[in-house]
C-alpha positions in Angstrom: 24.9 14.8 -6.7 21.9 14.2 -5.3 20.6 10.5 -5.7 17.9 10.1 -7.7 14.2 9.3 -6.1 13.2 5.5 -6.1 10.0 6.1 -8.6 12.9 8.9 -10.7 15.3 5.4 -10.9 12.5 3.1 -11.3 11.5 5.3 -14.7 15.3 5.3 -15.7 15.7 1.9 -15.3 12.7 1.1 -17.9 13.1 3.8 -20.0 16.8 2.8 -20.8 15.6 -1.3 -20.7 12.6 0.0 -23.8 15.2 2.7 -25.8 18.5 0.8 -25.7 20.1 4.1 -25.0 21.1 5.5 -22.7 19.0 7.6 -20.3 20.7 9.3 -17.4 19.8 11.9 -14.5 19.7 15.1 -15.1 18.5 17.1 -12.1 21.6 17.3 -9.8 20.1 19.9 -7.2 22.4 22.7 -8.6 20.0 24.7 -9.9 16.2 25.0 -9.6 13.4 23.7 -11.8 15.7 20.9 -13.6 14.1 18.4 -15.5 14.7 14.9 -13.9 16.4 12.5 -16.9 18.1 12.8 -20.5 17.7 10.1 -22.6 21.3 10.7 -24.6 20.6 9.8 -28.2 23.7 10.4 -31.0 24.3 14.2 -31.0 21.2 15.2 -29.0 19.2 14.5 -25.6 15.8 14.5 -25.1 14.8 15.6 -21.3 12.0 14.0 -19.0 10.1 14.4 -15.9 8.6 11.8 -13.7 5.9 12.1 -11.8 3.0 10.3 -9.9 -1.0 10.5 -10.1 -1.1 9.9 -6.3 -3.7 10.5 -4.4 -1.7 12.1 -1.6 -4.6 12.7 0.8 -4.8 8.5 1.3 -1.6 7.6 1.1 -0.2 10.3 3.6 -3.3 8.2 6.0 -2.3 5.4 4.7 1.5 6.0 5.8 0.3 7.4 9.1 -1.9 4.4 10.0 0.2 1.8 8.7 3.5 2.8 8.8 4.6 0.9 11.6 6.7 -2.7 11.4 4.6 -4.0 14.3 0.8 -4.8 14.3 -1.5 -2.9 15.7 -2.9 -4.9 18.7 -4.8 -3.4 21.2 -4.8 -5.3 24.3 -8.6 -4.2 25.8 -9.9 -5.2 22.7 -10.7 -8.8 21.6 -9.6 -7.9 17.9 -9.9 -8.6 14.1 -11.6 -5.6 13.4 -10.8 -4.6 9.7 -11.9 -1.0 9.6 -12.3 1.1 6.2 -11.7 4.9 6.6 -12.2 7.9 4.5 -9.2 9.3 2.9 -10.3 12.6 5.0 -9.9 10.9 8.2 -7.7 12.1 10.6 -5.2 9.9 11.9 -4.2 10.9 15.2 -7.6 11.3 16.2 -8.1 7.8 14.6 -5.3 6.2 16.5 -6.8 8.3 20.1 -10.2 7.4 19.9 -10.5 4.5 17.4 -10.0 1.5 20.4 -12.4 2.9 22.4 -15.2 3.1 19.4 -14.4 -0.6 18.9 -14.2 -1.5 22.5 -18.0 -0.1 22.7 -18.9 -2.1 19.6 -17.7 -4.9 21.5 -19.7 -4.5 24.3 -22.6 -4.1 22.5 -21.9 -7.7 20.8 -22.0 -5.6 17.4 -19.4 -7.1 15.1 -20.3 -4.7 12.2 -20.8 -0.9 11.4 -21.5 0.7 8.8 -22.1 4.7 9.6 -22.4 5.8 5.9 -25.8 3.9 5.6 -28.8 6.6 6.4 -30.6 4.0 8.7 -27.5 3.4 11.3 -28.2 5.7 14.0 -27.6 6.1 17.4 -23.9 7.2 19.6 -21.9 4.8 18.1 -22.9 5.8 14.2 -22.3 9.1 14.8 -18.8 8.9 16.9 -17.9 6.5 13.4 -19.0 9.3 11.3 -17.1 12.5 13.5 -14.0 9.8 13.2 -14.4 9.1 9.1 -15.0 5.5 9.8 -16.2 4.3 6.4 -17.2 0.7 7.9 -15.8 -2.1 10.9 -16.1 -5.3 10.5 -15.2 -7.9 13.2 -13.9 -11.5 12.2 -12.1 -14.2 13.5 -8.4 -13.4 14.1 -5.1 -15.4 15.1 -3.8 -11.9 16.7 -6.3 -10.4 19.9 -6.7 -6.7 19.8 -5.6 -6.6 16.3 -7.0 -3.9 13.8 -6.5 -3.7 10.2 -6.6 -0.5 8.6 -7.8 -0.1 4.5 -8.6 3.3 3.2 -12.0 3.4 1.1 -11.8 4.6 -2.5 -14.7 6.6 -4.5 -16.9 3.9 -6.4 -15.6 5.0 -9.4 -11.9 4.2 -8.8 -12.5 1.2 -6.4 -14.4 -0.8 -9.5 -16.4 -0.5 -12.9 -16.9 -1.9 -16.7 -13.9 -3.0 -18.5 -13.2 -2.0 -22.0 -12.8 -3.3 -24.9 -9.9 -0.4 -25.9 -7.9 1.5 -23.8 -9.0 4.9 -24.9 -10.1 5.6 -21.5 -6.2 6.0 -20.8 -5.8 8.8 -23.4 -8.5 10.5 -22.5 -7.5 10.4 -18.7 -4.0 11.2 -19.4 -4.6 14.3 -21.4 -6.7 15.7 -18.6 -4.4 15.0 -15.8 -1.5 16.5 -17.8 -3.7 19.8 -18.8 -4.2 20.0 -14.9 -3.2 23.3 -13.2 -1.3 20.9 -10.6 0.8 20.0 -13.5 2.1 23.0 -14.2 5.8 22.4 -12.8 5.8 19.6 -14.9 5.2 21.5 -17.8 7.3 24.3 -17.0 10.1 21.7 -16.3 9.9 20.4 -19.4 9.8 23.9 -21.6 12.3 24.6 -20.0 14.9 22.1 -21.1 14.9 23.8 -24.7 14.7 19.9 -26.1 12.2 18.8 -28.9 11.9 15.9 -27.5 10.3 16.3 -24.2 8.8 13.1 -21.9 6.5 13.1 -19.1 6.9 9.8 -17.4 3.7 9.0 -15.0 3.4 5.9 -12.2 0.0 5.3 -11.0 0.9 4.2 -7.4 -1.8 1.8 -5.2 -4.0 4.6 -4.1 -3.9 6.9 -7.9 -6.0 9.8 -8.8 -7.9 7.9 -11.9 -10.6 5.6 -12.4 -11.0 2.4 -12.1 -11.2 1.9 -16.5 -7.7 3.3 -16.0 -5.8 1.8 -13.3 -7.5 -1.7 -14.7 -5.8 -1.4 -18.2 -2.3 -0.5 -16.5 -3.0 -3.8 -14.3 -4.6 -6.0 -16.5 -1.9 -8.7 -18.5 -3.2 -8.4 -22.1 -5.4 -4.8 -21.5 -5.8 -3.6 -25.4 -4.1 -0.2 -26.4 -6.0 3.0 -26.8 -7.0 3.5 -30.3 -7.2 7.3 -30.1 -4.1 9.6 -29.6 -4.1 11.8 -26.5 -4.6 15.6 -26.9 -1.4 16.6 -24.9 0.1 19.6 -23.6 2.5 21.2 -26.3 5.1 20.8 -23.9 4.9 17.4 -23.6 5.6 15.0 -26.8 6.2 11.8 -25.4 4.2 10.2 -23.0 4.6 7.0 -20.6 2.2 5.3 -17.9 3.1 2.5 -15.4 1.1 1.1 -12.5 2.8 0.8 -9.3 1.2 -2.7 -8.9 3.1 -6.0 -9.8 0.9 -6.8 -12.6 0.0 -5.5 -16.2 2.8 -3.6 -18.6 3.6 0.3 -19.2 1.5 2.1 -21.5 3.7 4.7 -24.0 3.2 7.2 -26.8 4.7 9.5 -29.2 2.8 11.1 -32.3 5.2 8.9 -35.1 4.5 5.6 -33.8 1.6 6.1 -31.6 0.7 3.8 -28.7 3.0 0.8 -27.7 3.8 -1.0 -24.4 6.8 -1.3 -22.4 8.0 -4.0 -20.2 7.7 -3.3 -16.2 10.7 -4.0 -15.0 11.0 -4.5 -10.5 10.3 -1.9 -9.0 13.1 -0.8 -6.4 12.8 -0.5 -2.6 11.8 2.9 -1.7 
């Protein structure tokens, strides 16, 4: 039997803790389109499919640029550069050409470049735009030649209004599960033959969700939604949890409405 992915094992442990019944691996790789987990009750079982609301573009870029154990150091630079990138930036080109851009900034005694501003012109700004650099700022460092990479998030995902209710979560999860990209999740649950079908959604650091949603999942003491989510018929129960250390998980079913569950320590990937 194939091993569960780390996020599936994390979901399994949290559901077991919250429900007080066994939650077992279902997808053993023997057939295609199997749902991930089974919740085992007396005489019956419920189907669970684990999915992630991940911004794949940002995660792929982050992994390419930061997926090394050592610090990125370019000997020819003074260093201390914090560079924010557009999610669409191409990692291989950045690795090849970003040091030259930063070197030219240092040679021009410039410690900051924000090429997104219309007033910022010149060949350095144009080079930065072509590379997908949203900003580059130099500060003091104990590591000469160092470059630190971050990903620029859209305004609606980077910050916003902190709501008094959790209704944004109910609205968002309905939109998320009804989107065409989630057809595979729905088909697996529908094909399970179970009357009880759970979608377990993990929102990682780079999530496809606005700030009003991620804030609820990260904030200690966040309020529950007051409205029910308009879920597709294939889903009867939904679980949501953030990959950040803070906050608790949210879950919903029609019988009991919204509730919280404990977030257990995430296993190492």
